[in-house]
N, C-alpha and C positions, 0 to 999 in steps of 0.2 A: 274747528279742530285745533288743538294745541300744538306746540312745538315738541316733536317727540325723537326719541333715539330707541331703536331695537338693537340691543347688543347680545349676540347670540354665541355661546361658547360651545363649540363642538368638542365635547369632553374627549381629550387625549389625541386629538387629530394633529400630531406633530408633523413637520416637514422636513426633518433631517437633523442630524446630530449638532449640538452646539460645540464650540471649540474646546470646552472643558468636559465633553461627554465621557472621556476616559476616566475621569475622576469618579464617575458615578457607575463605571461599568457598562456604559451605553454606546461604545464605538460602533458606528455603522448603522445605528437606528435610523429609520425613515418610516414612520408609521404610514403616511399617505402612499408612498412608493410601494410599500409592501402590500397594502390593500388593492392597489391598482393592478397587481399581477393576477388577481382573481378574475375569472370569467364573469363574475357577478358585478363588477365595477363598471358604472357608466355615470359620468357627471358632466353632461354637456352644458347644463345651465350655469354651474360654477365655472366651467371652462370659459364661458362667454363673459363672465364677470372678471376673469383675469387669473383665476387660481393656477393654472399651468404656467403662467408667465412669470411666477414667482421664483426666485433663485432658489435652487435646491430640488425643484420638481419640474423644471422646464422640459425635460425629456418625456413627460407624460402628455404634452400638448399634441392634439390631433390635427387641428385645422388652423386657419388664418383669418377667421372671421373678425370683423371689428368688434373691439371690446366694449362692454356696456357698463363696466364698473371699474373702480380703483383697486390696487393691490400692493402687497408688500409682505415682509416677514419681520417678526419681533423675536429678539432674544430675551432670555430670562436673566435678570440681574440678581435676583434673590437666590440664596443658598438652599437649594431643594429642588424637587420635581413632583410635588403632591398637588392634590386638588385645591387644599386650603392656601397654601403659599402662592400657587399660580393665580387663584382668583383675587386673593389680596393684593398681588402686584398689579393685576389688571385695574383694580380699584384705587391703586395709588400708594401702596405700602411695599417698601423693599425690605425684605427679611434678611438681616445681616447673619443670621444663624439658622440652621435647619431645625425643624422641630424633632423632638426626640423619637428614636425608634428602638425597638427591643428585639433584636434578631435571636436572642435566646429565651424569649418569653418574659413576662413581667416579674419584677421582684416579689418574692414571697410576702413581704410586709404589705405590699398593695393588695395582692390576691386575698390575703387573710382579712384585711380591711374591708374589702369589697364583699367577701363571703359573710362576714359578720353583719354588715349593714343589710344585706339582701336576706340573710337567713337560708341561703342555698349553697351547696358546695359548687366547686368549679372543675370542669374537664378541660383537657387539652393544655391551654396555656402555652402555645407555640406558635411560630409563623405557619400559616396553612392556607391552602386554597379554599375559598368559601364553599364550593360544591363538595370537595374532598372531606372537608371537615365534618359535614353533617352526614356523610356516607359512613365516616369512620367512627363518629362519636354519637350518632343520631339514636341508635338503639339504646346505648347505656344512659343517655339523657332521658328517654322515654321511660326507662325502668326506675331511674333514681331521682329524676327532677332536677338534677345538677345542671348548671349553666354551662354551655360551651363557650368558653372565652379564647379568643385567638387574635393574632395580629398578622401583619405581612411586612414587606419591606417598606411600606409607608408608615407614617405616624398615625396609627389607628389602634383602637381598643374595641374589638368587635364581640358582641354578644349574640350567639345563636340560640334559639329556643322554638320548640314545636308550639304552634298556637293552641293545640289541645292540652298542652302541659302547663304552658305559661301564657295566659291571654295577652295579646299584643299591648294593651294599655299597661299591664304589669311589667312587661318587657321594657317599655319606654321608661317606667319609673325606675327600673334598674340601671337604665342608661343614664338617667338624671343623676343617680347616686354615683356612678363611674365618673361622670363628669365632674362632680364636686370633689372627687378623690384625686382625679388626674389633673393635678396643677403642678406648677414649679418644674422640678426635675422629671415629673411624670406627665407633663402638660402635652400629651398627644394632640395632634391637630383635630382629630375627630373620635367621638365615641359613636359606634354604628350599631343600631339594632338590626339583626338579621333574622326575622321570623321565617319559619318553614312549616311545611304541612304535608299530609298524606302519610303514606306508608312507604317503607324502603322499596326502591330508592326515593329518598325525600326530594321535595322541591321547594325552593325558596319563593316566598310570596312577594308581592309588590309593595308590601307595607313597611319596607325599609325606612329607617329614620336616622338622620345624622345629628350629632350634637357637637357643634365645633366650639373652639375657643372663640371668645370675643375678640375682634380685631384690637391690636394694642394702641391704635390711634385712629383718628377720623379718615374716612375714605371718601371717595367721590360720592357714595351713596348718602352719607351724612351730611355732606355739603349740600347736596341737591334737596334732601328732605328738610334740612334746616331753612333753605331758601323757598320753601313752600311748594316744591315740585313734587310730582308723584314719582314714587320709586317702586316698581312693580317687580316682584321676584317670581320667576316661573321655573318650576323644578325644585332642585336643591339649593337654589340661591339663598332662600331665607336661612336654611340650615348652616350653609357655609359661613355666613356673616353672623350667625346667632341673632338673627333679627334686627342688627344694628343698622339703622338708616333705612330699613324697609318699611314703606307705608301701606303695602298691599302685597299678598302672595298667594300662590296656588302651588300645591305640590302635585306632582305627576307620576303616572304609572310607568312611564317609559318615553322613548322618543317619539312615538306616534302621538301619544297624548300631549307631550310638550309642544310639538309642532302645531297641533290644533289649537292649543291654548294660546300660543303666540299669534296665529292668524286671527283668532278671536279678538285678542286685545288689539290688533292692528285695525279692526273694524269699530273700535271704541274711540270715543273723544276723551283724551287725557293730555296732560301737559307735563312731560318729564321722560323718565327712562323705563323701558321694559327690558329687564336683564334675565336672559334665558339660559338655562343649562340643559343640554341634551346628554344625558348620562349613559345611554346604552352603548355607544361606541366603546367606551372604557369598561364598564362594569360587565356587560354580557359578552363582549368579543375580544377586546384587548387583553384583559386579564386571563381569558381562556385560550388565548392563542388560536382563535377562531377567524382566520383571514377571510373566508368566504362570508362568514356572518358580518364582519365589520364592513366588507365591500357592499354587501346588501343593504346595510344600514345607511351607508354613504349614498347609495343609489336612491334609496327611498327619500332622504332628505333633499337631494337635488331635485327629484321628480316633483316634490311639493313646493319647492322654492318659488315657481312662477305665481303660485296663489298668493304668496306673501309680497312679492315685487309689485303685483297689480294693486296692492292697497296702500302703497306708499304715497303719501301726499307731498305737496311742495315743501313743507316744513319738516319732513321726515328724513331720518338718516338710519340706514341699516348697516351694522358692522358685524361681520362674521369672523370669529377668531378661535383660539383654542387655549388650554391652560398647562399643557405638557404633551408628551407623547405616550404611547403604550403600544409599541410596535409588536404585531401578533405573529410575525415571523421569526422572532429570535427565540432562543432557548428560554429566556427570561419571561416571566408573566408579570413582571412589574413595571411601573411607569418608567419612561425613558426621558433623558434630558435632551430636549429637541427644540428647534426654532418653531414658532407657530405661525400660521398664515393670518393675514389680515386682508379681508375683502370688504369693500365698501360699495354701497349702491344707494341710489335716491336721486331726485331731480337735481339737487345741488352738486352731485359728485361729477368731477370732470372725467369723462370717459377715457380709459386707457392710461391713467396716471399710474406711475410706478413710484411708490413712497420709499423704495429701497429697503435696506435693513435697518430697523431701529434697535436701539440698544436696550430697550426695556418694554415689558408689557404695559408698564405704567403709562406709556405714551397714549394708550387707548383711553385710560381714565382722564387724562388731561384734555384729550380731544372731545370727549363727551362733555366736559364741564365747558370748554370754550364754545361748543354748540349752543349752550345756554347763556353765553356771555359771561362766564365766570372763569377767572384765571387764578393760578396759585392754590395753595392749601393742601396739595398732595404732590408726591414725586411724579416725574414724567414730564415730557415736552410734547405739546399737541402737534399733530400732523394735519390739522384742519385746513391750514392755508394751502398744503400741497393737494389734499383732496378736493378742494373747491376751486383751486386757482385763483383765490382772491386774497 
């Protein structure tokens, strides 16, 4: 068995507002604390690893059992609170400027260019909820074949289409066209295919696909891949990094599938990084202000965690973190500017270690590289010595 790191991003599981949260309209946000108010919330395994010993969520702690992992919290240095910037920072890139957003919809010259290239008219072109937009524009789309284009508070250009009107491969091609057009001042972080099906009320399918900007510089993924290590992406990791530095990937239909894929990889012999994104916390529950659904998803992850822990060998390191917040209890349905947790487990981890508050998500990328004997090349300062006590 090779030397391995499993890096798991619980998408949007923030643990309390950052000092600059007011600049983003996110004062008072605490995604984990909001979910913990639900009767559906139960995370004893993460508690034993140290989750509720982290500053900002200590009031959620229930017992005083001996801790089995290490813990801490990470601040975001980059300007932004979206998936792309969050993951890029985890992998060692500090973004000095936020990705562009379009609160009034996309400029007409961009929409006209997109319409000309695709041969289809455009509906909506406003910030919108993904479920509401197909409710309000789905019938017109079915009648005319026009594409539903919308955005959000995030840096995204989203295209919704019914699979009976626009086959999913054709929708993907339209997204590739949008990705070519959305550069420079229009360089949104992600183009997102949003296929849906059925009759009104329509339902979105699991065949979502993201098309991200290519990272502007090398990340820990590129450094590992260039060094001959395996870099495995599970979920939307390959999409977030536009395939850069990924040696193998598998897309997933949601959290349950992502967890099963992660556990499957834990039973395989590889030498390198398995980077996992569990998206449902954010896409299904945070953005829909579904606190109970969010809590159920966290409870499910926690219940499956022992299956993962039992597969960790002597040269394995498990790191669990997040990329931003998305507090389901606030009026906003957008991401929130929050600290994120860091939980570490594995035979080499010094149990009960508190690494404190770190200044950047990038410290995780630096830690992953140091696990493989690599230093430098990205932003961030490794916390491996604190985790292992060596």
